[in-house]
Every structure is written in C-alpha cells, then in structure tokens.
N, C-alpha and C positions, 0 to 999 in steps of 0.2 A: 287341457287347454293349451293352445299354442303359445310359445314364448314370444313376447313382444319386446323388441330391443329398445328400451327407453333409458335415458340417462338418469342418474340418481337425483333425488329431490334437491340436493344442495346446488345443482347447476342453475336452478331457477333464479336465484337472486343475482347471480353473475349475468344471466341472460337479460334480466330486467335492466341492469345497469348499462350493458352494451346497447340494448334496444333503445332505451330512452335517450342516452347521449347521442347515439347515431341519428335518431329521428330529429332531435333538436338541432344538431349541427347541419343535417341535410336540409331540413325545412328552412332553417336560417339562410343557408346558402342559396337555396332554390327561389325563395320568395323575394330576396333582396337582389337576385342576380349577382351574387357575391363572388368576387375574385379572391379566393383564398390566398393566392400567392402575394398579393399586394396589400393585404390587411395589416393595418397598424397594430391591431390587437394581437395578431399571430406572428408578426415579424420578430418580436423578441424571442419567441420560441424557436425561430429558424426552421419552421416547418414548410415544406413545399406543398403547393396546392394539390398535386396529384396524390400525395401521401394522405391528405385529409379526405379527399374523395374516396380513396381506397378504404380508409377507416370507416367512412360512412357506409359504403356498400357491404364490406366484409363484416363490420360490427353489427349492422342491421340483420344480416342473414344468420350470423352466429347467435345473436340475441334471440331471434325467432326460433332457431333450432333448440337453444337451451330452454326457452320458456315453453314452447309447444311440445317438445319431446322429452321433457323431464317428468318423472313419476310424480303423481300427487301423493299426499300423505296416505290416503286410502285409495288404492288403484283397483278398480273393479271393472266389470263388463260395461256398466253404464258410462263410465268415464272414457273407456276405449271407444264406445259408440259415439259419444259427444265429440271426441277428437276427430274421428273419421267424418262425421257429419259436418264439422267446421271446415275440414280440409276440402270436402266436396262443395260446400257453399262458396268457399274462396275460389275454387276452380271455376265454378259457374259464373261468379261475378267477374272474375278476371277475363274469361272468354268473352263475356258480354262487353266489357270495357274495350277489349282489343277489336271486336267487330265494329263497335260504334266509332272508335278512333280511326279505323281504316276507312269507314265511309265518310267521315267528316273532315279529316285532316289530310293535307298534302305536303309534299316536299320536306323541308327541314322541321316544320312543326310536328310532323309525324315522327321524326327521329327523336325529338325532345319528349314527346308523349311516350314513346316506347322506352326511353331511358327511365322516365318516372314509373312506367309500368313494371320495370325490374323490381321495384320495391313495394308495389301495391299488393302483390299476391301474399307475401308473408305477413304484412300488416293486417290485411283482411282476415287471414287465418287466425292470428293471435287474438284479434278483437272478437271474432265470431266464437272462437273456442272459449275465451274467458266469459263472454256474455252467456253462451249456452250453459256453461258449467255453473255460473252464478244462478241462472234461472232454475236449473235442475236442483241444485242444493237448497235454494230458497223454497221450492215447492216441496221438497223432502222434509224440510224443517217445519213447514206449515202443516203438514199432515200429522206430525207428532204431537 
C-alpha cells in the first residue's frame, strides 16, 4: 500500500480551534462590514486590522489542513476514499461557484466574491469530509 502523508491525530484538535476561531472572526467581520482597525473591542489589544485579516485567512487554511489531513484513530482505505471524495466534491462545488459568480457579478462585486471564494473551498472540504465520514461510520455501526 502506498504511503499517505498525513499529520498525526493530535493535530486535529488544534485544527478545530484554529478553524472555528478563524471562521467566527471572519464571518463577524464580513457580515458586519467590520473595520478591525477602529474596533473599540480590539483597540485595547493594539492589533492592526491587517494582522487580524491575516489571522483569519492563515488560521482558516491551517485549521482545514490540520482537520482534513490528520489521521483518524483508525485509518483505512475507506477513510482515504472518503477524504478523496470530499476533496473532489469540494472542487466541483467550488468550480460551479466560480462559474456562476463570473456570469452574475461584475466589477468590484466580483472581486469581493473571489475574496470570499478563497475560504469557501476548504470549508466545503471539511464539511463534506466530516459529513461523509459520519454517514459511513453510522451505516457501519447500523450493520453490526
């Protein structure tokens, strides 16, 4: 069997912390059209807005890598196949999203959508992977 380069299982909880905090801060800033630099909440911390945006993007991607590419407690061919299928599904949905956005949006709206598009692919992958894994493990336990 080929060697698959996966991270140890312990990286998974660090990935969840990074992923969830990055998503919360990112969605908070995006939905409220939030200016991180002038926030009264963040001013005492003396954080610059670009630093927080960098944390959101890098934290999200590192979180996804740690969650999606960490070994499961029992790693077998079924889990490898589920991981690959989730990656493929995320790729298809991302491609569809880009095509629709290209046809529908123009000018700066398109730039905003492509910025959000930067983070949708890894989120789709993690959601699809965890859902497919949950379904497969549930069907396996139902058979026993």
